[in-house]
C-alpha positions in Angstrom: 0.0 0.0 0.0 1.3 3.4 -0.9 0.2 7.0 -1.0 0.8 9.5 -3.8 0.5 13.2 -3.1 0.5 16.0 -5.6 1.2 19.5 -4.3 -1.1 21.5 -6.7 0.6 24.8 -5.7 3.9 23.5 -7.0 2.5 22.0 -10.2 3.1 24.4 -13.1 1.6 22.6 -16.1 4.6 20.6 -17.2 3.3 17.1 -17.0 6.3 14.8 -17.4 4.5 12.6 -14.8 1.7 11.9 -17.3 4.1 10.0 -19.6 5.4 7.8 -16.7 2.2 6.6 -15.1 -1.3 6.5 -16.8 -3.0 7.2 -13.5 -1.7 10.8 -13.7 -4.1 12.9 -15.8 -4.7 16.6 -16.5 -7.9 18.0 -14.8 -10.3 20.5 -16.2 -8.3 23.4 -14.6 -5.1 22.2 -16.4 -3.4 20.8 -13.3 -2.1 17.3 -12.8 -4.3 15.0 -10.8 -4.9 11.3 -10.3 -7.5 9.2 -12.1 -10.3 8.7 -9.5 -11.0 5.3 -11.0 -7.5 4.0 -10.2 -7.8 4.0 -6.4 -8.9 6.1 -3.4 -8.3 9.7 -4.5 -9.1 12.9 -2.6 -8.6 16.3 -4.1 -8.6 19.8 -2.6 -7.4 23.1 -4.1 -4.0 22.5 -2.5 -3.3 18.8 -3.1 -4.4 15.5 -4.6 -3.8 12.4 -2.5 -4.3 8.9 -3.8 -3.9 5.6 -2.0 -3.2 2.4 -4.0 -2.7 -1.2 -3.1 -1.5 -2.4 -6.5 1.9 -3.4 -7.7 2.6 -0.1 -9.5 4.5 1.9 -6.9 7.5 2.0 -9.2 5.4 3.7 -11.9 4.3 6.3 -9.3 7.9 6.8 -8.2 9.0 7.3 -11.8 6.3 9.9 -12.2 7.5 11.7 -9.1 11.1 11.6 -10.3 10.0 13.1 -13.6 8.3 16.1 -12.0 10.5 19.1 -12.4 8.8 20.9 -9.5 9.1 18.2 -6.9 5.3 18.4 -6.6 4.8 14.6 -6.2 5.7 12.4 -3.3 5.2 8.6 -2.9 5.3 7.0 0.5 4.5 3.5 1.9 1.5 3.3 4.2 -0.1 0.6 6.2 -3.8 -0.3 5.9 -6.5 -0.6 3.3 -7.3 2.0 0.6 
């Protein structure tokens, strides 16, 4: 289980993350977000937080590494999504 957080304030419309992980998508406001169908996703004006229990943590980490604004963090968590 892992949590992906996008800091929407730091996100500046350069979406290298979208090419690394298909769960990262552009929202109606032109900001990076997470596909709500991919896991448990909560969104506010400041951040997007998704929790996933699949085997794709490496994809999320690659997306985080591709972000030029360090707006994405990936961390291991315990529990159910």
